[in-house]
C-alpha positions in Angstrom: 4.4 -75.9 39.0 6.4 -73.8 36.6 6.8 -76.7 34.2 3.0 -77.3 34.2 2.4 -73.6 33.4 5.0 -73.6 30.6 3.4 -76.8 29.1 0.0 -75.2 29.4 1.2 -72.1 27.6 2.7 -74.2 24.8 -0.5 -76.2 24.2 -2.6 -73.0 24.3 -0.3 -71.4 21.7 -1.3 -74.1 19.2 -4.7 -72.4 19.0 -2.9 -69.5 17.3 -1.4 -71.1 14.3 2.1 -70.0 13.3 2.5 -67.8 16.3 3.7 -68.4 19.9 3.1 -66.4 23.0 5.8 -63.8 23.4 4.6 -62.3 26.7 1.6 -61.5 28.9 0.8 -58.5 31.1 -2.0 -56.7 32.8 -3.0 -53.2 31.6 -4.1 -50.8 34.4 -4.5 -47.1 34.9 -5.0 -45.2 38.1 -5.1 -48.6 40.0 -7.9 -49.9 37.8 -7.1 -53.0 35.7 -8.8 -53.0 32.3 -7.5 -56.0 30.5 -4.8 -58.7 30.3 -2.9 -58.6 27.0 -0.8 -61.2 25.3 1.5 -60.8 22.3 1.9 -63.7 19.8 4.8 -63.8 17.4 6.3 -66.4 15.0 9.2 -66.8 17.5 10.3 -65.3 20.8 11.5 -61.8 20.2 12.4 -58.8 22.4 13.7 -56.4 19.8 10.9 -53.9 19.3 12.2 -52.7 15.9 12.4 -56.2 14.5 8.9 -57.1 15.8 7.4 -54.0 14.0 9.4 -54.8 10.8 8.4 -58.5 10.8 5.8 -59.3 8.1 5.0 -62.8 9.3 1.8 -63.5 11.3 1.4 -61.7 14.6 -1.4 -61.3 17.1 -2.4 -59.1 20.1 -5.0 -60.7 22.4 -6.8 -58.6 25.0 -9.0 -60.2 27.6 -11.1 -57.7 29.5 -11.0 -58.0 33.3 -12.8 -54.7 34.2 -16.4 -55.2 35.2 -17.3 -52.1 33.2 -15.2 -50.5 30.5 -17.3 -47.7 29.0 -17.0 -46.7 25.4 -15.9 -43.2 26.4 -13.1 -44.6 28.7 -12.2 -47.1 25.9 -11.8 -44.2 23.5 -9.9 -42.1 26.0 -7.3 -44.7 26.9 -6.6 -45.9 23.3 -6.4 -42.4 21.9 -4.0 -41.4 24.6 -1.7 -44.4 24.0 -2.0 -44.2 20.2 -1.1 -40.4 20.2 1.9 -40.9 22.4 3.4 -43.7 20.3 2.5 -42.8 16.7 3.0 -39.9 14.4 -0.7 -39.5 13.6 -0.4 -36.4 11.5 1.7 -38.2 8.9 -1.0 -40.5 7.5 -4.6 -39.2 7.4 -6.0 -42.6 6.3 -4.4 -44.4 9.2 -5.6 -41.8 11.6 -9.2 -42.3 10.3 -8.9 -46.0 10.8 -7.6 -45.5 14.4 -10.5 -43.1 15.1 -12.9 -45.8 13.8 -11.3 -48.4 16.1 -11.4 -46.2 19.2 -15.1 -45.6 18.6 -16.3 -49.1 17.8 -17.8 -50.2 21.2 -21.5 -49.6 21.2 -21.9 -50.4 24.9 -19.7 -51.2 27.9 -17.2 -54.0 27.5 -17.3 -56.3 30.5 -15.3 -59.1 32.1 -14.6 -62.0 29.7 -14.9 -59.9 26.5 -12.0 -60.7 24.1 -10.4 -58.4 21.6 -8.0 -59.8 19.0 -5.8 -57.8 16.6 -4.2 -60.1 14.0 -2.0 -59.6 11.0 -1.1 -61.9 8.1 0.3 -60.9 4.8 -2.7 -62.4 3.1 -5.5 -60.9 5.2 -3.8 -57.7 6.4 -5.0 -56.5 9.8 -8.2 -57.8 11.3 -9.9 -56.6 14.5 -12.2 -59.1 16.2 -14.4 -58.8 19.3 -15.5 -62.1 20.8 -14.4 -63.9 17.6 -16.5 -61.7 15.3 -14.8 -59.4 12.8 -15.3 -55.7 13.5 -13.3 -54.4 10.5 -10.3 -55.1 8.3 -7.5 -53.1 6.8 -4.9 -53.9 4.2 -1.3 -54.2 5.2 0.3 -53.9 8.6 0.1 -50.1 9.3 -3.0 -50.4 11.5 -1.6 -53.4 13.4 1.7 -51.7 14.0 0.0 -48.5 15.2 -1.9 -50.6 17.8 1.1 -52.7 18.6 3.2 -49.5 19.4 0.8 -48.8 22.3 2.4 -51.8 23.9 6.0 -51.8 22.7 6.4 -48.2 21.5 8.5 -45.5 23.1 5.8 -44.5 25.7 4.1 -47.7 26.9 1.5 -47.8 29.7 4.4 -48.8 32.0 7.9 -50.2 31.6 6.8 -53.3 33.6 3.9 -53.8 31.1 6.3 -53.6 28.2 9.0 -55.8 29.6 6.4 -58.5 30.4 4.9 -58.3 26.9 8.4 -58.6 25.4 9.5 -61.6 27.5 7.5 -64.7 28.4 10.1 -65.7 31.0 9.7 -62.2 32.5 5.9 -62.7 32.6 6.3 -66.1 34.3 8.7 -64.8 36.8 6.9 -61.6 37.8 3.2 -62.2 37.1 2.2 -65.9 37.2 -1.2 -65.0 38.6 -1.8 -62.8 35.6 -1.0 -65.6 33.2 -3.3 -67.9 35.1 -6.2 -65.4 34.9 -5.5 -64.9 31.2 -5.7 -68.7 30.7 -8.9 -69.1 32.7 -10.8 -66.2 31.1 -13.5 -67.3 28.7 -16.0 -65.3 26.6 -19.4 -65.4 28.4 -22.1 -67.2 26.4 -24.3 -64.2 26.5 -21.6 -62.0 24.9 -20.7 -64.3 22.0 -23.0 -62.6 19.5 -22.2 -59.1 20.7 -21.1 -57.6 17.4 -24.1 -59.3 15.6 -26.4 -57.8 18.1 -24.9 -54.4 17.7 -25.3 -54.6 13.9 -28.9 -55.7 14.4 -29.6 -52.7 16.7 -27.9 -50.4 14.1 -30.1 -51.8 11.4 -33.2 -51.3 13.5 -32.1 -47.8 14.3 -31.6 -47.0 10.6 -35.0 -48.4 9.8 -36.6 -46.4 12.6 -34.8 -43.3 11.5 -35.9 -43.8 7.9 -39.5 -44.2 9.1 -39.1 -41.0 11.2 -37.7 -39.1 8.3 -40.6 -40.3 6.1 -43.2 -39.3 8.8 -41.4 -36.0 9.2 -41.5 -35.5 5.4 -45.3 -36.2 5.4 -45.7 -33.9 8.4 -43.9 -31.1 6.7 -45.9 -31.6 3.5 -49.1 -31.4 5.5 -47.9 -28.3 7.3 -47.0 -26.8 3.9 -50.4 -27.7 2.5 -52.0 -26.3 5.7 -50.0 -23.1 5.4 -51.0 -22.8 1.7 -54.7 -23.3 2.6 -54.3 -20.8 5.5 -52.8 -18.3 3.1 -55.6 -18.9 0.7 -58.1 -18.5 3.5 -56.4 -15.3 4.6 -56.7 -13.9 1.0 -60.3 -15.0 0.8 -61.0 -13.5 4.2 -59.3 -10.2 3.1 -61.4 -10.2 0.0 -64.6 -10.9 2.0 -63.6 -8.2 4.5 -63.2 -5.7 1.6 -66.5 -6.7 0.1 -68.3 -6.5 3.5 -66.7 -3.1 4.1 -68.1 -1.9 0.8 -71.5 -3.3 1.6 -71.4 -1.7 5.0 -70.5 1.7 3.5 -73.4 1.2 1.1 -75.7 0.2 3.9 -74.7 3.2 6.0 -75.2 5.5 3.0 -78.6 3.9 2.4 -79.5 4.3 6.1 -78.5 8.0 5.9 -80.7 8.4 2.9 -83.6 6.7 4.5 -83.1 8.9 7.5 -83.4 12.0 5.4 -86.4 10.6 3.7 -88.0 9.9 7.0 -87.3 13.5 8.2 -88.7 14.9 5.0 -91.8 12.8 5.4 -92.3 14.2 8.9 -91.8 17.8 7.9 -93.9 17.6 4.8 -97.0 16.4 6.7 -97.0 13.2 4.8 -99.5 10.7 6.0 -98.6 8.5 8.9 -98.3 5.3 6.8 -95.6 6.9 4.6 -93.7 8.1 7.6 -93.8 4.7 9.3 -92.5 3.1 6.0 -89.7 5.6 5.9 -88.8 5.0 9.5 -88.9 1.2 8.9 -86.6 1.5 5.9 -84.2 3.6 7.9 -84.2 1.0 10.7 -83.6 -1.9 8.3 -80.7 -0.1 6.7 -79.1 0.7 10.1 -79.6 -3.0 11.2 -77.9 -4.3 8.1 -75.0 -1.9 8.5 -74.7 -3.0 12.2 -74.8 -6.7 11.2 -72.1 -6.2 8.6 -70.0 -4.4 11.2 -70.5 -7.2 13.8 -69.6 -9.9 11.2 -66.5 -8.0 10.2 -65.5 -7.7 13.9 -66.1 -11.4 14.5 -64.1 -12.3 11.5 -61.2 -10.1 12.5 -61.2 -11.6 16.0 -61.2 -15.1 14.5 -58.3 -14.1 12.3 -56.5 -12.6 15.3 -57.0 -15.8 17.3 -55.8 -18.0 14.5 -52.7 -15.9 13.9 -52.0 -15.9 17.7 -52.3 -19.7 17.8 -49.9 -19.9 14.8 -47.4 -17.6 16.4 -47.8 -19.4 19.8 -47.0 -22.8 18.2 -44.1 -21.3 16.2 -42.6 -19.7 19.3 -43.1 -22.9 21.3 -41.3 -24.8 18.6 -38.5 -22.3 18.4 -38.2 -22.2 22.2 -38.1 -26.0 22.4 -35.5 -26.3 19.7 -33.4 -23.6 21.5 -33.7 -25.7 24.8 -32.4 -28.8 22.9 -29.5 -26.8 21.5 -28.6 -25.5 24.9 -28.6 -29.0 26.4 -26.3 -30.3 23.6 -23.9 -27.3 24.0 -23.4 -28.2 27.6 -22.1 -31.7 26.6 -19.7 -30.8 23.8 -16.0 -31.0 24.6 -13.1 -30.3 22.2 -11.6 -33.7 21.0 -8.0 -33.8 22.1 -6.9 -35.3 18.8 -8.7 -32.5 16.9 -6.6 -30.0 18.9 -3.4 -31.8 18.1 -4.3 -31.7 14.4 -5.3 -28.0 14.7 -8.9 -28.9 13.5 -11.5 -26.2 14.0 -14.5 -24.7 12.2 -18.3 -24.7 12.3 -20.1 -28.0 12.2 -23.8 -28.3 11.5 -25.8 -31.3 12.6 -29.4 -32.2 11.9 -31.4 -34.7 14.0 -35.0 -35.7 14.7 -36.5 -35.6 18.2 -39.7 -37.5 19.1 -42.6 -36.0 21.0 -41.4 -37.6 24.2 -38.0 -36.1 23.8 -36.4 -39.3 22.4 -33.6 -39.0 19.8 -34.9 -40.7 16.7 -31.6 -40.3 14.8 -29.1 -38.0 13.2 -29.9 -37.2 9.6 -26.9 -35.2 8.5 -23.5 -33.7 9.6 -21.8 -31.1 7.5 -19.3 -30.5 6.3 -19.0 -34.1 5.3 -15.3 -34.2 6.2 -15.8 -32.8 9.7 -14.3 -36.0 11.1 -13.5 -35.8 14.8 -15.4 -32.6 15.3 -18.6 -33.9 13.6 -18.3 -37.1 15.6 -18.0 -35.2 18.9 -21.0 -33.1 18.1 -23.0 -36.3 17.3 -21.8 -37.8 20.6 -22.9 -34.7 22.4 -26.4 -35.0 20.9 -26.5 -38.7 22.0 -25.4 -37.8 25.5 -27.9 -35.0 25.8 -30.9 -37.3 24.8 -33.5 -37.9 25.9 -34.7 -34.3 25.9 -37.8 -32.8 27.5 -41.2 -33.9 26.2 -42.8 -31.5 23.7 -44.8 -28.7 25.3 -48.6 -28.8 25.1 -48.6 -26.3 22.2 -46.7 -28.8 20.0 -48.9 -31.7 18.9 -46.5 -33.0 16.3 -45.0 -36.5 16.5 -41.4 -35.3 15.8 -39.4 -32.3 15.2 -36.2 -31.6 13.2 -33.5 -29.7 15.1 -30.6 -28.0 13.2 -27.6 -27.0 15.4 -24.4 -25.1 14.5 -21.4 -25.4 16.8 -18.2 -23.5 16.3 -15.0 -25.4 17.4 -12.2 -22.9 17.8 -8.7 -23.4 19.0 -9.0 -20.0 20.8 -9.4 -20.3 24.6 -13.1 -19.4 24.7 -16.3 -21.4 25.2 -18.8 -21.6 22.4 -21.8 -19.4 23.2 -25.3 -20.8 23.1 -27.4 -18.9 20.5 -29.7 -16.3 22.1 -33.0 -17.4 23.4 -35.8 -16.6 21.0 -38.1 -13.7 21.9 -41.8 -14.1 22.2 -43.8 -12.3 19.5 -45.9 -9.4 20.7 -49.0 -10.7 22.4 -47.7 -14.3 22.8 -47.3 -15.7 26.2 -47.0 -19.5 26.0 -47.0 -19.8 29.8 -50.1 -17.7 30.0 -51.7 -19.9 27.4 -51.4 -22.9 29.8 -54.1 -23.7 32.3 -53.1 -24.7 35.8 -54.0 -28.3 34.9 -51.8 -28.2 31.8 -48.9 -26.8 33.8 -49.3 -29.5 36.4 -49.3 -32.2 33.7 -46.2 -30.8 32.1 -44.4 -30.5 35.4 -45.3 -34.1 36.3 -44.0 -35.2 32.8 -40.7 -33.5 33.5 -40.2 -35.3 36.8 -41.3 -38.7 35.4 -38.8 -38.2 32.5 -35.9 -37.5 34.9 -36.7 -40.6 36.9 -37.1 -42.7 33.7 -33.8 -41.4 32.4 -32.0 -42.5 35.6 -33.7 -45.9 35.6 -32.6 -46.5 32.0 -29.0 -45.6 32.9 -28.8 -48.1 35.8 -26.9 -51.2 34.8 -26.6 -54.5 36.7 -22.9 -54.7 37.6 -21.2 -57.8 36.2 -19.6 -58.9 39.4 -22.9 -58.4 41.3 -24.6 -60.7 38.8 -21.7 -63.2 39.0 -21.9 -63.2 42.8 -25.8 -63.4 42.6 -26.1 -60.2 44.6 -29.6 -58.7 44.8 -31.4 -56.0 46.6 -33.3 -52.7 46.4 -31.7 -49.3 46.5 -33.5 -46.0 47.1 -32.1 -42.6 46.5 -33.0 -38.9 46.6 -31.7 -36.9 43.6 -31.7 -33.1 43.9 -31.8 -31.3 40.5 -31.2 -27.6 40.0 -33.3 -25.4 37.7 -30.8 -25.5 34.9 -30.9 -29.3 34.9 -27.6 -29.9 36.7 -27.4 -32.4 39.6 -26.8 -30.9 43.0 -26.6 -34.1 45.0 -27.4 -37.9 45.2 -28.3 -39.3 48.6 -28.7 -43.0 49.1 -31.7 -43.4 51.5 -32.0 -47.2 51.4 -29.0 -49.4 51.0 -28.4 -53.1 50.3 -25.6 -54.9 52.0 -23.8 -54.9 48.6 -21.9 -51.7 48.1 -21.5 -52.3 44.4 -25.3 -52.1 44.0 -25.5 -48.9 46.1 -22.7 -47.3 44.1 -24.4 -48.2 40.7 -27.3 -45.8 41.4 -24.9 -42.9 42.0 -22.8 -43.9 38.9 -26.0 -44.0 36.8 -26.8 -40.3 37.7 -23.1 -39.4 37.1 -23.2 -41.0 33.7 -26.2 -38.8 32.7 -24.4 -35.6 33.9 -27.4 -33.3 33.7 -31.0 -33.2 32.7 -33.1 -30.7 30.7 -33.8 -27.3 32.4 -37.0 -26.7 34.3 -40.0 -25.1 32.3 -39.7 -21.3 32.4 -42.8 -20.8 34.5 -41.4 -23.0 37.4 -40.2 -20.7 40.1 -38.5 -23.4 42.2 -34.7 -23.3 42.1 -34.4 -27.1 42.7 -36.4 -30.3 43.2 -35.7 -33.5 45.0 -36.9 -36.7 43.4 -37.0 -40.1 44.9 -36.1 -43.3 43.0 -36.2 -46.9 44.0 -34.5 -49.6 41.9 -34.6 -53.3 42.5 -31.7 -55.4 41.3 -33.1 -58.9 40.8 -31.7 -61.8 38.8 
């Protein structure tokens, strides 16, 4: 049997021209296996220094065995191993390349996915996923930095390193691992993964460009509307002044006519003259009253228009503050940034659609914010989708600008203070009971939709053709945090039952309740059917 395995290994090695398999081992952490790795060298070699110094072709091949390897866990594991085995502060360019590598997955890696790191003097370092190139780098620096995670001073485990450095050791201690490595194949559905990611990125860029253009048009319209409103206010002010002058003249005329009427009475003037004087007095008084009424109506209309403007402005500010608060809850200080003593204020601008969907990030500043800027962008992505726009906002999208201070001091960044309502503005009071009911129903529907979109069909469940319907009760607190998840209807497949709980856990928390909701918690029911 051992001879057959060795022959198989020799024939398989032909697929990797100019290199031979040096060793194979399984990478696991906390009793969870993530991949099986194999190192290919020009010749069998156990000396770590010589392997790193060798400029002939080399390859690292990783075949994913985990059913779900999330982008966040991928980043965490690689950054940990890279930091322990490399002096990252010595080469900023290399560090940036490694950061780019740790962040490349756009979705979960699953069983059968294959990562290949290859080096040749001609092509430099190449990183491929499922046989598609992710990125390239000149020279061997990047390859060696990745290789040190296997053969450096602080490997995942001594067993892992010894098996990677010795094919005979691998055969002796882990023949099943070699067999699984050999039998692993890239699933057909995953063979265009990188191409699909690029297509999605392209569509996202186009959608963002469209959203930016629409927002630009919206802002232009708002500016034009504000200009017209200002012109209308000036015109109304002029008309008010004119009417006030006319009213004063009318009052003066009425007073004059009144005196004339009194003189006509006292002077024994004929009845016809007295009646005419009284009629003139009445007409003057009616004109003055009409002018006063028109002035009052115009002032009330102006007051209502200004109240509507302030209400919408406050609703917008309050919504933006809620978005900022949700993002703040999801920011964590990148460990590498701490190691490099990186701190400072980062500003991010992004566009939110009227249903709370993230339409895209438009800018991050300063431009060299690196890890800090990326973390803030990730926090925005994790926080989305946000609450739907309140009824006072009838716009299609909204720009949000967020400042976040990363500081090495042991303190938590404080959310900016909640905006205060202008005098006379009560956005909750502006809502009818029907509008409140609609908005509250939208909030609940959005939470359920967010959970549904987070549920994934576990790879092994698909592979084993497991199906079924899972129902759960999710209790959400007023601040949007999850209090509990209770499975109320189970399938006979535990992996499907657990996926619903994991989906809620991946979301973390939802948007806070509307301010006018007095309940401290709500319990929502969700039912999800896994069907092939």
